[in-house]
N, C-alpha and C positions, 0 to 999 in steps of 0.2 A: 168894133165890138173887141173887145181883148178875151173875154170869154164868157160863156155863157151855161149856166144850169138850168135843166127843164125836168119837170115832171108832167106826164101825161095821166090824166085820171078820169075817170068814167063820171058822165054828167048825172044828176041826181033824179033827173025826170025821163032819162032814157039812157039806159044801160048800156045800148049799142052804140051811143056818141061818146066821143072823148074830146076833151079839152085839155090844154096844156098850160102849165102856170110856168114862166121864165124868170131867172135872174139874170140880167146882163151886166156884166162889168165893162165899163169903158174908160177911157182917158179923157173924155168930155162928156158933156150933154148931149144928148140926142133928142131930136124931136120925136113927134109921134110919127109925122111922115119917113123921116130917117129909120126907126124900127121897122116899120112896115115893110118898107121896100129893102131894106139892109137884109131881112130875113126873105125875101123872094116873094114879095107883094103877098104875103098872106094876111088874113083877116085878124086884126088886134083890136080885140073887144073891149080891153080897159088898160091903160098906160099911165103910169105914175112913179115918181122918183120914191126912192127907200128913204124913210126917215128913223125908222126903228128896225136895225138888221134883224135883231134876233126874233122878233115878233114876225116879220116879215118870212124868216128862215123856217119859224114852226109852220106858219100857215101852209107855205109850198110844200114842205115835206111830210106835211100830216099823213099821206097814205102810203109812204114807203114801208115797205114791207108786206103789202097787200097787193093785189093785182095790178100794178102799174108799172110804166117803163118809165126810167128816167137815166140820166147822163149829164155828164160835165165836159164841155167841150173848150177847149184851148186855141186861140191863134197862134198859128205856126209859124 
């Protein structure tokens, strides 16, 4: 992973629960298992390649400016 942009947002059904959307930049394709274990064996509910950068970025960042946490992390 070269860089990761993430946004945590509240679940619709349970305001006390959070979920995270991540955009992961890599220099190679990664499998579901590599993503899961590369992030510390976290739960990965949905994993798919990005085919429309603009639409995916709009979706992931839709709640920025509201009560969400977000950041971008670069490989050092």
